[in-house]
N, C-alpha and C positions, 0 to 999 in steps of 0.2 A: 318188142315191137319192131317191125321192119324199119330200116333206115328211111325209106320213102314215106312211110306213114308218120314217122317222127318228124321229118322235115315238114310235111303238110300240116301237122298239128301245130308245130312251132310257127310256121308261116302264117297260118290263120290267126293265131293269138297275136302275133306281131302286127298284122294288118289291122286287126280290131283295135289294138292299143294305140297305134299311130293314128289311125283314122279318128278315134275319139279325141285325140289331142290336137290334130292338125287339119281335120276336114270338117266340112259343114254337113255331115250326115252320110255322104257317099263314101264307100270304102276306097282307100287310096289304091292306085294301081302301081305296078312295078316301077314305071317311070317316075311317078310321084315320089316314091320312097327313095329311089336313086337320087332325085333332086334334093330331097331333105338331107341325105347323107353328104352331098356336095356342099350344101350350106353349112352343115355341121363341121366338115373338114376345113372349110374356109374360115369359119368363125366370125363372119360378118353378118350377124343375125338380123339387125334392125335397119335394113336398107332394101331398096327396090333394085332388082337386077334387070338389065336389058336382055333382049332375046339372045344375043350372042353370048352373054355372060351366063345365061341359064344353060346353054349347051355346054359351055366350059365347066360349069358346076357338075353337070352330069358326067363329063369326062373325068373330072377329079374323083368323083365317087367311084366310077368304074375302075380307075387305076388303083385307088385305095382298097377297094373290095377284092381285086384280083392280085394285089401285091403278095398276100400270104401264099398264093398258089404259084408264085415264081414268074408271073408274066410281066410285072412292072416293078420298078424300084424307085423309091422317093429320091429326088436329086436335091432340090433346094426350094426355098420360098423366094419369090421375086420381090421387088421393092414395094409392091402393093399388097403383099401378103398372100399371094396365090401360090399354092404348092405346085411343083412341077415334078413329073415322073418321067423315067425313061423306060423304053421297052426292053425287057430282058430276054423274053422269049415270045415269039409270035403265038397268038391263040390258034389252037388247032381248028380246022373247019368243023363247026357244030351245026346241027340242025336246029331250027328255032326252038323246039321243045327242049333240046339239050342245053341251049343257051339260057333258057328260062330257069331250068333246074339249077344250073351252075350259079346264076345270079341270086336266086332265092337262097341257096345254100350259103353263099358268101355273105348275103345280107343278114341272115339269121345269125351266122357266126359273128359278124360285126357287132350286132346288138347284144349278143350274149357277152362278148368281150367288154362292152361298154356298161355291163350290168343294167341294161335297160329292161331286160326280161329274164325270166328264170326257166 
């Protein structure tokens, strides 16, 4: 099976599984999944987040997802338990479709590593 076809198959399975667990019927979109990863990485599950905190959660997720690609490196947890990353290498200019494929690939890899999916 071609790499793109395998990614699409895994992505569809992941969206279905996450949506059944965290959504009220509508399939989760990319941003929603990134947000869930941010909450997972922060580890503060049972609280409500303010708008700016939600943006920060998405930033945490993106840093964590792109860390294996060499773009970010974990630095430390602050006094409130929020992880901080530093930029190791600037992201190359990507077209929107390329960004989407990179993020989907990183997300699928993340959940495979967490044994959330097979």
